N, C-alpha and C positions, 0 to 999 in steps of 0.2 A: 223558839226550838231548841230542845235539848241537845248539849254537846254529845258528840259519840262517844261510845264505850271504847277505851283502847281494845287492840288487838291480842290474843296469845299466838302467836306464829310457831312456837317451838312444837316441834313433832312430837306426837304421841309415845313414839319407841323412846325418843330421848328422855321425855318426863318419866316415865318408867324408870329407865336407867338412874335418873336423878334420884329418883325416892326410893330405889334399891340400895343406892350407896349411902342414903343419908338415915335409913330406917332405924337403927341402931340408936342414933342421937336424936332423932327427931323432937322427942319429947322435950329434950334440954331447951329447943329452940322456940317451940310452939306453947310452951305453959300456959300464956297469957290468954291463951284462945279457949281454953277450957270453961272458964266462967260463963263465957257467951253460948258455947254448945250446951250448957247446962240449962242455960236460960230457953233454948230452942227445944230441948227435950220435955222441960216443962210445959211449953204451950201445946206441943203435940199431944200430951196427955193420952199417952199409951195406956190401954187396960189389958189386964192380965189375960184375956182370952184373943187378943189382936195379935195378927202376924205382921211384922215390921220389916222392911228393908231399908239399910244403910249404905248409901254409895259413897264411895270415897271414904272406907272406915279409918284409914291410918292405922294407928297402933291399938284402936279400939276402947279408947277413954269412953265413948257413946254407948257402946255396945254392953258393955258393964252395968251401965246405968239403966238401959233398955232392959237388960236380964233380970236387973233387981226389981222391976216393976211387973215380973210376971210375964212380959211379951215374948212372944216366938219369934227370934230374930235373926235373920240373914243378911249377912255383910259382903260388899264385893270392894275389891280394890285394883286397880291398874297394875299396884306393885306386887309381886311376889315377896319382896322382902318387907314390906308393910303386912302383908297378911301371916308373914312367920312371927313377926313381933306380936301381932293382935293376938294370935292363937295363945302365945306365950301368957300373956296377959290376962287374957278372959279364962284361963285355966280353972273349971269347975263349974262355968257356967254353959248353959245349954244353948249355943249358938253356932250358926252354919258359916262357913267363910270360903269364897271362893274368889280367883283371880277373874276378872271381867272388867269390860270398860262399860261405863254408863252410855256410852252412843248405841250398845247393842245389848240390851238386857236378857240374859237367857233363860228368862221365865215367862210362865204363861199369861194370858191378857186375865185381869182381874184376880190376881192372885193375893194380892197385899191389902190390907187395911189402912198402913201408912208408909210413907217413903221418907227419909231423911237425909238432907245434905247440908254437913256443916264445913264451911270454908272449902268447899270442893265445885261448886259450880260457878265462880268466878276463874277457874283453873281452866274452863272449856273456851275455846275461840268464841266469837260472836256468834257465827253460823252454825255453830254445833250446839250452842243452849238449847234453842228450840228443839233439836233432835233428843238431847236427852230428856228434856220435860216432856216432850210427847212419847218416849218410853216409860217413863213414871206414869203418865196420864193411861197408858195403856195397860200396866200391871196392876195399877191400884183397882180396888172395888169400886162398885157405885158408891156414891158420898165419900169415898177415900179420901185421905188428907196427906198433906204434903208438909214437910218443913224444911225450912231454908235460913241457915244464917252465912252471911256474906257480908264481904266489904262492900260498902254502898256508895255509888256514884254521887258526890255532891259537888257544887259549885266552890270548893274552900282551898285555900293555900295549900293545907297539908294533902289535899287529895292530890292537886296539881303537882305537886313537888314529888309525890309518892309515883304519880303517871310519869315524871319525867325519868326517874330510875328505872322502871319496868321498860320504858321504851330503850335506854341504853344498856340496861343489863338483865335481858330477858331470863337469862338460865338461874339467875340470882332472885330477882325480885319478879317471880314466874305468874302470878295471877295480877289481877287490877279490880278496882271497883267496879260493881255493875248496879243498874236498875233494876233492883230485886221484885219489886211489885210489877213492874210494868213487863218485864220478861215472862213472869208465873200469869199475868193477866192475857197476855198473847197466846200462851199455852192452853187456855181455857181452864184457870186456877182463879177461883173467888177468895180474896183475902179474908180472914175470919179475924185475926189478931195480929199485930205488927207493934214492933219497938225498935228504936233506934239508941242503941250504945256507943261508946267511944272507947277505942283501943289504939293507944300511943297516939292520940290526936287524930285518928282515922275512924269514920263513921261504920258502925257495923249494924246492918239491918237483919232483925230477927222477926221471920214472917212463917204463920202457920195458915195454911189455905185448902180449901175443898176442891173437889174435882167436879167440872160442871160435866154435865151429860152433853155428849154430842150426838144429834139424830143421825141413825143407821140408815144405811140404804136398804130397799127391799129385798137388795141380793145378799146382804151381809149373813143372814143364816145361812144360805147355801154356801157361800165362801168358807164359813166356819166349818160346814160339813164336809166340805172337801179337804180341807187342811186336815183334819182329824183322820182321813184316811191315808195320810202320807206318812210311812213308816218313819221318817226322819224327825217327825213331830210326836211319834206315838207315845213318848214317856212322859210328855206333859210340858217340855221345854223346848225353847225354839233354837233351831238350829244356827249355829254361829260358825264364822271362818276360821275362829281364833279366840284364845282367852283374853286377848287384853289388847284389841282392837276392834 
């Protein structure tokens, strides 16, 4: 039996405030992550006519790469500070940015060809990860793809030490390693390509997966028709109670 993943118990609003405060200096702390993000971008293989969503865009490194490939890109982040820095970094590129939370994506069903999360999924608490991936499944088109770059849960001394610090200093060590392919499989994604690298002794798993089709109920068409008559959804976007929660 696999050891359980550690929990992320920091409130979402506290996480937002933390990332706001470090947004100006964030790249100084996370430069080592970029090489793994770039591998994830290559594996996702976005084409020039595709519509891409990045969840947890941070300061925008991946957005510049996606835009350079000709993809039509939209990105969200829970932190308005990160969005502000990302907007400065992508100046001159055609990218849409908005503050939102991956737990409730403000986009229509089957709107995107691909979704990308780099060092983001492991920031969500264990019960919340399926919710995030269910939202990804919803907004992806048939045969849509997802790319995930994440710290990987393995039974190694380095991981155990890291998790020890995460338990005792959750505000500083705010994420934890996860079973990437397992959580994707449970959310109805099929892994197509994967590789594992090492960052400061910690395993990093990079996965490209495709959306499985889920059989719809005979009433699903009528449910969609009912929603289309709702004035709150007439613009093609889902109604949300707040931009970052």
